[in-house]
MMTF fields as JSON, N, C-alpha, C and O atoms, coordinates in Angstrom:
{
  "mmtfVersion": "1.0.0",
  "mmtfProducer": "UNKNOWN",
  "numBonds": 319,
  "numAtoms": 320,
  "numGroups": 80,
  "numChains": 1,
  "numModels": 1,
  "chainsPerModel": [1],
  "groupsPerChain": [80],
  "chainIdList": ["A"],
  "bondAtomList": [4, 2, 8, 6, 12, 10, 16, 14, 20, 18, 24, 22, 28, 26, 32, 30, 36, 34, 40, 38, 44, 42, 48, 46, 52, 50, 56, 54, 60, 58, 64, 62, 68, 66, 72, 70, 76, 74, 80, 78, 84, 82, 88, 86, 92, 90, 96, 94, 100, 98, 104, 102, 108, 106, 112, 110, 116, 114, 120, 118, 124, 122, 128, 126, 132, 130, 136, 134, 140, 138, 144, 142, 148, 146, 152, 150, 156, 154, 160, 158, 164, 162, 168, 166, 172, 170, 176, 174, 180, 178, 184, 182, 188, 186, 192, 190, 196, 194, 200, 198, 204, 202, 208, 206, 212, 210, 216, 214, 220, 218, 224, 222, 228, 226, 232, 230, 236, 234, 240, 238, 244, 242, 248, 246, 252, 250, 256, 254, 260, 258, 264, 262, 268, 266, 272, 270, 276, 274, 280, 278, 284, 282, 288, 286, 292, 290, 296, 294, 300, 298, 304, 302, 308, 306, 312, 310, 316, 314],
  "bondOrderList": [1, 1, 1, 1, 1, 1, 1, 1, 1, 1, 1, 1, 1, 1, 1, 1, 1, 1, 1, 1, 1, 1, 1, 1, 1, 1, 1, 1, 1, 1, 1, 1, 1, 1, 1, 1, 1, 1, 1, 1, 1, 1, 1, 1, 1, 1, 1, 1, 1, 1, 1, 1, 1, 1, 1, 1, 1, 1, 1, 1, 1, 1, 1, 1, 1, 1, 1, 1, 1, 1, 1, 1, 1, 1, 1, 1, 1, 1, 1],
  "groupList": [{"groupName": "MET", "atomNameList": ["N", "CA", "C", "O"], "elementList": ["N", "C", "C", "O"], "formalChargeList": [0, 0, 0, 0], "bondAtomList": [1, 0, 2, 1, 3, 2], "bondOrderList": [1, 1, 2], "singleLetterCode": "M", "chemCompType": "L-PEPTIDE LINKING"}, {"groupName": "LEU", "atomNameList": ["N", "CA", "C", "O"], "elementList": ["N", "C", "C", "O"], "formalChargeList": [0, 0, 0, 0], "bondAtomList": [1, 0, 2, 1, 3, 2], "bondOrderList": [1, 1, 2], "singleLetterCode": "L", "chemCompType": "L-PEPTIDE LINKING"}, {"groupName": "VAL", "atomNameList": ["N", "CA", "C", "O"], "elementList": ["N", "C", "C", "O"], "formalChargeList": [0, 0, 0, 0], "bondAtomList": [1, 0, 2, 1, 3, 2], "bondOrderList": [1, 1, 2], "singleLetterCode": "V", "chemCompType": "L-PEPTIDE LINKING"}, {"groupName": "LYS", "atomNameList": ["N", "CA", "C", "O"], "elementList": ["N", "C", "C", "O"], "formalChargeList": [0, 0, 0, 0], "bondAtomList": [1, 0, 2, 1, 3, 2], "bondOrderList": [1, 1, 2], "singleLetterCode": "K", "chemCompType": "L-PEPTIDE LINKING"}, {"groupName": "THR", "atomNameList": ["N", "CA", "C", "O"], "elementList": ["N", "C", "C", "O"], "formalChargeList": [0, 0, 0, 0], "bondAtomList": [1, 0, 2, 1, 3, 2], "bondOrderList": [1, 1, 2], "singleLetterCode": "T", "chemCompType": "L-PEPTIDE LINKING"}, {"groupName": "SER", "atomNameList": ["N", "CA", "C", "O"], "elementList": ["N", "C", "C", "O"], "formalChargeList": [0, 0, 0, 0], "bondAtomList": [1, 0, 2, 1, 3, 2], "bondOrderList": [1, 1, 2], "singleLetterCode": "S", "chemCompType": "L-PEPTIDE LINKING"}, {"groupName": "ARG", "atomNameList": ["N", "CA", "C", "O"], "elementList": ["N", "C", "C", "O"], "formalChargeList": [0, 0, 0, 0], "bondAtomList": [1, 0, 2, 1, 3, 2], "bondOrderList": [1, 1, 2], "singleLetterCode": "R", "chemCompType": "L-PEPTIDE LINKING"}, {"groupName": "GLN", "atomNameList": ["N", "CA", "C", "O"], "elementList": ["N", "C", "C", "O"], "formalChargeList": [0, 0, 0, 0], "bondAtomList": [1, 0, 2, 1, 3, 2], "bondOrderList": [1, 1, 2], "singleLetterCode": "Q", "chemCompType": "L-PEPTIDE LINKING"}, {"groupName": "PHE", "atomNameList": ["N", "CA", "C", "O"], "elementList": ["N", "C", "C", "O"], "formalChargeList": [0, 0, 0, 0], "bondAtomList": [1, 0, 2, 1, 3, 2], "bondOrderList": [1, 1, 2], "singleLetterCode": "F", "chemCompType": "L-PEPTIDE LINKING"}, {"groupName": "PRO", "atomNameList": ["N", "CA", "C", "O"], "elementList": ["N", "C", "C", "O"], "formalChargeList": [0, 0, 0, 0], "bondAtomList": [1, 0, 2, 1, 3, 2], "bondOrderList": [1, 1, 2], "singleLetterCode": "P", "chemCompType": "L-PEPTIDE LINKING"}, {"groupName": "ALA", "atomNameList": ["N", "CA", "C", "O"], "elementList": ["N", "C", "C", "O"], "formalChargeList": [0, 0, 0, 0], "bondAtomList": [1, 0, 2, 1, 3, 2], "bondOrderList": [1, 1, 2], "singleLetterCode": "A", "chemCompType": "L-PEPTIDE LINKING"}, {"groupName": "ASP", "atomNameList": ["N", "CA", "C", "O"], "elementList": ["N", "C", "C", "O"], "formalChargeList": [0, 0, 0, 0], "bondAtomList": [1, 0, 2, 1, 3, 2], "bondOrderList": [1, 1, 2], "singleLetterCode": "D", "chemCompType": "L-PEPTIDE LINKING"}, {"groupName": "GLY", "atomNameList": ["N", "CA", "C", "O"], "elementList": ["N", "C", "C", "O"], "formalChargeList": [0, 0, 0, 0], "bondAtomList": [1, 0, 2, 1, 3, 2], "bondOrderList": [1, 1, 2], "singleLetterCode": "G", "chemCompType": "PEPTIDE LINKING"}, {"groupName": "GLU", "atomNameList": ["N", "CA", "C", "O"], "elementList": ["N", "C", "C", "O"], "formalChargeList": [0, 0, 0, 0], "bondAtomList": [1, 0, 2, 1, 3, 2], "bondOrderList": [1, 1, 2], "singleLetterCode": "E", "chemCompType": "L-PEPTIDE LINKING"}, {"groupName": "CYS", "atomNameList": ["N", "CA", "C", "O"], "elementList": ["N", "C", "C", "O"], "formalChargeList": [0, 0, 0, 0], "bondAtomList": [1, 0, 2, 1, 3, 2], "bondOrderList": [1, 1, 2], "singleLetterCode": "C", "chemCompType": "L-PEPTIDE LINKING"}, {"groupName": "ILE", "atomNameList": ["N", "CA", "C", "O"], "elementList": ["N", "C", "C", "O"], "formalChargeList": [0, 0, 0, 0], "bondAtomList": [1, 0, 2, 1, 3, 2], "bondOrderList": [1, 1, 2], "singleLetterCode": "I", "chemCompType": "L-PEPTIDE LINKING"}, {"groupName": "HIS", "atomNameList": ["N", "CA", "C", "O"], "elementList": ["N", "C", "C", "O"], "formalChargeList": [0, 0, 0, 0], "bondAtomList": [1, 0, 2, 1, 3, 2], "bondOrderList": [1, 1, 2], "singleLetterCode": "H", "chemCompType": "L-PEPTIDE LINKING"}],
  "groupTypeList": [0, 1, 2, 3, 2, 4, 5, 3, 6, 7, 2, 4, 8, 9, 10, 6, 2, 1, 11, 10, 1, 12, 10, 6, 9, 12, 11, 6, 1, 1, 1, 13, 13, 4, 9, 11, 12, 8, 1, 1, 14, 9, 6, 6, 15, 11, 10, 12, 6, 1, 10, 9, 1, 6, 3, 3, 1, 7, 6, 12, 16, 12, 5, 8, 11, 15, 16, 10, 8, 6, 13, 7, 9, 16, 11, 9, 5, 1, 6, 11],
  "groupIdList": [1, 2, 3, 4, 5, 6, 7, 8, 9, 10, 11, 12, 13, 14, 15, 16, 17, 18, 19, 20, 21, 22, 23, 24, 25, 26, 27, 28, 29, 30, 31, 32, 33, 34, 35, 36, 37, 38, 39, 40, 41, 42, 43, 44, 45, 46, 47, 48, 49, 50, 51, 52, 53, 54, 55, 56, 57, 58, 59, 60, 61, 62, 63, 64, 65, 66, 67, 68, 69, 70, 71, 72, 73, 74, 75, 76, 77, 78, 79, 80],
  "secStructList": [7, 7, 7, 7, 5, 7, 6, 6, 1, 7, 5, 7, 7, 7, 2, 2, 2, 2, 2, 2, 2, 6, 7, 7, 6, 6, 7, 7, 3, 3, 3, 3, 3, 3, 6, 6, 3, 3, 3, 3, 3, 3, 7, 7, 7, 7, 4, 4, 4, 4, 4, 4, 4, 4, 4, 4, 7, 7, 6, 6, 1, 7, 7, 7, 7, 2, 2, 2, 2, 2, 2, 1, 7, 7, 7, 4, 4, 4, 7, 7],
  "xCoordList": [5.917, 6.96, 7.681, 7.038, 8.968, 9.768, 10.425, 10.867, 10.48, 11.225, 12.19, 11.934, 13.284, 14.326, 14.205, 13.955, 14.385, 14.408, 15.871, 16.681, 16.212, 17.59, 17.897, 17.015, 19.154, 19.561, 18.851, 18.742, 18.366, 17.618, 16.118, 15.319, 15.742, 14.338, 13.538, 12.343, 14.19, 13.524, 13.279, 14.02, 12.229, 11.866, 11.698, 11.114, 12.203, 12.001, 11.042, 11.297, 9.931, 8.959, 9.301, 9.792, 9.05, 9.282, 8.441, 7.336, 8.975, 8.299, 6.898, 5.978, 6.721, 5.39, 4.35, 3.169, 4.769, 3.842, 3.426, 2.24, 4.394, 4.088, 3.277, 2.394, 3.575, 2.798, 1.346, 0.422, 1.149, -0.205, -0.978, -2.196, -0.283, -0.913, -1.115, -1.865, -0.443, -0.504, 0.357, 0.149, 1.325, 2.179, 3.307, 3.899, 3.588, 4.662, 5.577, 5.196, 6.776, 7.665, 6.969, 6.337, 7.092, 6.473, 5.089, 4.584, 4.461, 3.143, 3.278, 4.366, 2.164, 2.137, 1.316, 0.347, 1.722, 0.995, 0.476, 1.161, -0.711, -1.338, -1.122, -1.436, -0.595, -0.372, -1.342, -1.212, -2.317, -3.347, -3.171, -2.911, -3.314, -3.266, -4.659, -5.66, -4.706, -5.962, -5.806, -4.69, -6.874, -6.761, -5.872, -5.293, -5.768, -4.979, -3.546, -2.777, -3.175, -1.832, -1.921, -2.737, -1.087, -1.077, -1.529, -1.256, -2.216, -2.739, -2.107, -2.139, -1.536, -0.891, -1.816, -2.208, -2.175, -3.113, -2.551, -1.847, -2.861, -2.476, -3.303, -4.473, -2.709, -3.416, -4.35, -3.908, -5.608, -6.607, -6.583, -6.241, -6.942, -6.946, -8.165, -9.277, -7.958, -9.046, -9.554, -8.876, -10.741, -11.281, -11.38, -11.293, -11.559, -11.648, -10.362, -10.388, -9.231, -7.953, -7.666, -6.648, -8.545, -8.328, -8.935, -8.766, -9.634, -10.28, -9.337, -9.77, -8.061, -7.174, -6.945, -6.535, -7.197, -6.999, -8.187, -8.098, -9.279, -10.495, -10.245, -10.798, -9.434, -9.151, -8.363, -8.414, -7.643, -6.804, -7.571, -7.112, -8.738, -9.55, -10.709, -11.55, -10.755, -11.808, -12.684, -12.184, -13.988, -14.927, -14.787, -14.552, -14.939, -14.915, -13.528, -13.397, -12.482, -11.113, -10.428, -9.269, -11.132, -10.536, -10.64, -11.142, -10.159, -10.238, -9.018, -7.991, -9.159, -8.086, -7.178, -7.658, -5.886, -4.906, -4.152, -3.261, -4.518, -3.912, -2.417, -1.66, -1.975, -0.549, 0.257, 1.334, -0.247, 0.43, 0.422, 1.401, -0.687, -0.789, 0.235, 0.84, 0.437, 1.408, 2.829, 3.647, 3.133, 4.488, 4.746, 5.897, 3.685, 3.84, 4.229, 3.895, 4.941, 5.224, 3.903, 2.937, 3.868, 2.643, 2.967, 4.118, 1.935, 2.054, 2.317, 1.462, 3.462, 3.771, 2.741, 2.647, 1.977, 0.979, -0.171, -0.957, -0.29, -1.353, -0.997, -1.863, 0.26, 0.691, 0.321, 0.148, 0.201, -0.038, 1.187, 1.183],
  "yCoordList": [-14.459, -14.049, -12.857, -11.915, -12.89, -11.791, -11.021, -11.606, -9.714, -8.862, -8.023, -7.743, -7.632, -6.889, -5.391, -4.985, -4.588, -3.134, -2.717, -3.073, -1.953, -1.515, -0.301, 0.231, 0.129, 1.314, 2.579, 3.564, 2.543, 3.682, 3.526, 4.259, 2.552, 2.281, 1.821, 2.1, 1.118, 0.567, -0.92, -1.597, -1.408, -2.813, -3.37, -2.714, -4.572, -5.259, -6.41, -7.276, -6.414, -7.489, -8.602, -8.33, -9.841, -10.952, -10.789, -10.247, -11.259, -11.12, -11.713, -11.15, -12.84, -13.464, -12.6, -12.657, -11.805, -10.894, -9.783, -9.474, -9.188, -8.107, -8.619, -7.922, -9.836, -10.427, -10.632, -10.362, -11.105, -11.324, -10.009, -9.989, -8.919, -7.6, -6.974, -6.009, -7.523, -6.923, -5.679, -4.848, -5.54, -4.341, -4.459, -5.523, -3.355, -3.288, -2.115, -1.259, -2.062, -0.938, 0.401, 0.612, 1.287, 2.611, 2.686, 3.782, 1.533, 1.536, 1.96, 1.926, 2.356, 2.726, 1.703, 1.146, 1.468, 0.567, 1.368, 2.254, 1.058, 1.752, 0.919, -0.271, 1.535, 0.877, 1.482, 2.648, 0.684, 1.177, 0.56, -0.637, 1.39, 0.882, 0.372, 1.061, -0.828, -1.427, -1.83, -1.818, -2.178, -2.618, -3.857, -4.078, -4.663, -5.891, -5.726, -6.687, -4.547, -4.315, -3.427, -2.506, -3.7, -2.91, -3.77, -4.97, -3.16, -3.833, -3.206, -1.986, -4.021, -3.562, -3.827, -4.971, -2.777, -2.901, -2.183, -1.182, -2.694, -1.947, -0.668, -0.663, 0.395, 1.671, 1.564, 1.279, 1.782, 1.673, 2.907, 4.005, 2.71, 3.805, 4.681, 4.177, 5.979, 6.945, 7.168, 7.794, 6.656, 6.722, 8.159, 8.388, 9.113, 10.514, 11.034, 11.991, 10.396, 10.842, 10.214, 10.525, 9.333, 8.672, 9.43, 9.017, 10.522, 11.29, 11.652, 11.594, 12.025, 12.344, 11.158, 11.358, 9.95, 8.768, 8.506, 7.693, 9.189, 8.955, 9.08, 8.304, 10.03, 10.244, 9.083, 8.863, 8.347, 7.261, 5.952, 5.052, 5.839, 4.632, 4.899, 5.756, 4.164, 4.374, 3.131, 2.006, 3.345, 2.226, 1.571, 2.231, 0.26, -0.478, -0.766, -1.218, -0.518, -0.758, -1.836, -1.679, -2.926, -4.026, -3.817, -2.797, -4.798, -4.733, -4.012, -3.866, -3.576, -2.852, -3.853, -4.68, -3.785, -4.681, -3.894, -3.103, -4.119, -3.367, -3.625, -2.721, -4.848, -5.168, -4.404, -3.889, -4.326, -3.56, -2.07, -1.362, -1.607, -0.204, 0.156, 1.227, -0.737, -0.469, -0.343, 0.358, -1.005, -0.97, 0.28, 0.598, 0.988, 2.186, 3.388, 3.448, 4.358, 5.601, 6.302, 6.201, 6.996, 7.679, 9.06, 9.39, 9.827, 11.167, 11.048, 10.526, 11.511, 11.385, 12.035, 11.664, 12.982, 13.654, 12.719, 13.035, 11.574, 10.623, 9.756, 9.074, 9.777, 9.006, 9.751, 10.97, 9.013, 9.641, 10.401, 11.0],
  "zCoordList": [16.101, 15.195, 15.815, 16.279, 15.824, 16.359, 15.216, 14.226, 15.369, 14.434, 15.261, 16.432, 14.657, 15.364, 15.073, 13.938, 16.107, 15.962, 15.863, 16.719, 14.805, 14.605, 15.477, 16.15, 15.458, 16.224, 15.723, 16.452, 14.466, 13.901, 14.109, 13.526, 14.955, 15.287, 14.08, 13.982, 13.162, 11.991, 12.199, 12.912, 11.562, 11.67, 10.266, 9.403, 10.031, 8.766, 9.009, 9.845, 8.268, 8.394, 7.415, 6.319, 7.79, 6.872, 5.598, 5.638, 4.484, 3.193, 3.222, 2.629, 3.904, 3.9, 4.607, 4.266, 5.584, 6.266, 5.307, 5.184, 4.633, 3.692, 2.507, 2.007, 2.057, 0.968, 1.401, 0.633, 2.618, 3.129, 3.245, 3.064, 3.542, 3.628, 2.258, 2.116, 1.243, -0.091, -0.189, -1.074, 0.71, 0.755, -0.257, -0.435, -0.907, -1.897, -1.547, -0.75, -2.128, -1.832, -2.066, -3.1, -1.107, -1.197, -0.578, -0.333, -0.317, 0.319, 1.778, 2.353, 2.355, 3.765, 4.528, 4.013, 5.761, 6.645, 7.824, 8.336, 8.241, 9.359, 10.623, 10.647, 11.652, 12.932, 13.935, 14.309, 14.369, 15.285, 16.662, 16.792, 17.689, 19.05, 19.432, 19.234, 19.975, 20.413, 21.884, 22.403, 22.549, 23.943, 24.103, 25.166, 23.037, 23.104, 22.606, 22.632, 22.159, 21.612, 20.389, 20.341, 19.402, 18.171, 17.004, 16.966, 16.061, 14.886, 13.656, 13.497, 12.788, 11.564, 10.389, 10.156, 9.641, 8.525, 7.301, 7.436, 6.1, 4.913, 4.845, 5.226, 4.37, 4.23, 3.046, 1.933, 3.259, 2.205, 1.31, 1.749, 0.079, -0.905, -0.667, -0.505, -0.645, -0.554, -1.977, -2.791, -2.272, -3.635, -4.147, -5.354, -3.26, -3.67, -4.306, -5.079, -3.974, -4.532, -5.886, -6.504, -6.361, -7.64, -8.819, -9.966, -8.557, -9.621, -10.766, -11.917, -10.525, -11.654, -12.592, -13.736, -12.142, -12.989, -13.913, -14.833, -13.668, -14.441, -15.945, -16.724, -16.357, -17.784, -18.39, -19.6, -17.564, -18.058, -18.231, -18.935, -17.593, -17.688, -18.626, -18.357, -19.73, -20.712, -20.793, -20.828, -20.824, -20.932, -22.307, -23.319, -22.299, -23.565, -24.102, -25.24, -23.317, -23.778, -22.95, -22.567, -22.671, -21.923, -20.425, -19.954, -19.692, -18.237, -17.667, -18.33, -16.449, -15.766, -15.049, -14.274, -15.302, -14.675, -13.603, -13.913, -12.34, -11.232, -11.133, -10.782, -11.436, -11.337, -12.39, -12.087, -13.607, -14.655, -14.302, -14.54, -13.736, -13.351, -12.29, -12.348, -11.314, -10.242, -10.771, -10.176, -11.871, -12.428, -13.276, -13.574, -13.664, -14.498, -13.651, -12.467, -14.254, -13.523, -13.191, -13.946, -12.085, -11.664, -11.095, -10.81, -10.948, -10.38, -8.873, -8.157, -8.368, -6.94, -6.023, -4.853, -6.517, -5.67, -5.312, -4.418, -5.988, -5.675, -4.472, -3.923, -4.061, -2.892, -1.618, -1.633, -0.512, 0.789, 1.237, 2.312]
}
């Protein structure tokens, strides 16, 4: 698969690639150099940074819907 680099050194990945990575607008992707080239990975969540959300999740009040949570406004300090 080929992607084009713009004059501003930006790259647009095909939607199916981002969907496969689970990447959404505002997410970060990790680009690692390996002996065979570069590896593109979704940035994993640091569980230690989720402590401020503890008050918002209450036991016994239904299951947690990650998709609904992603659509809600959030504290920008929780982002990388």
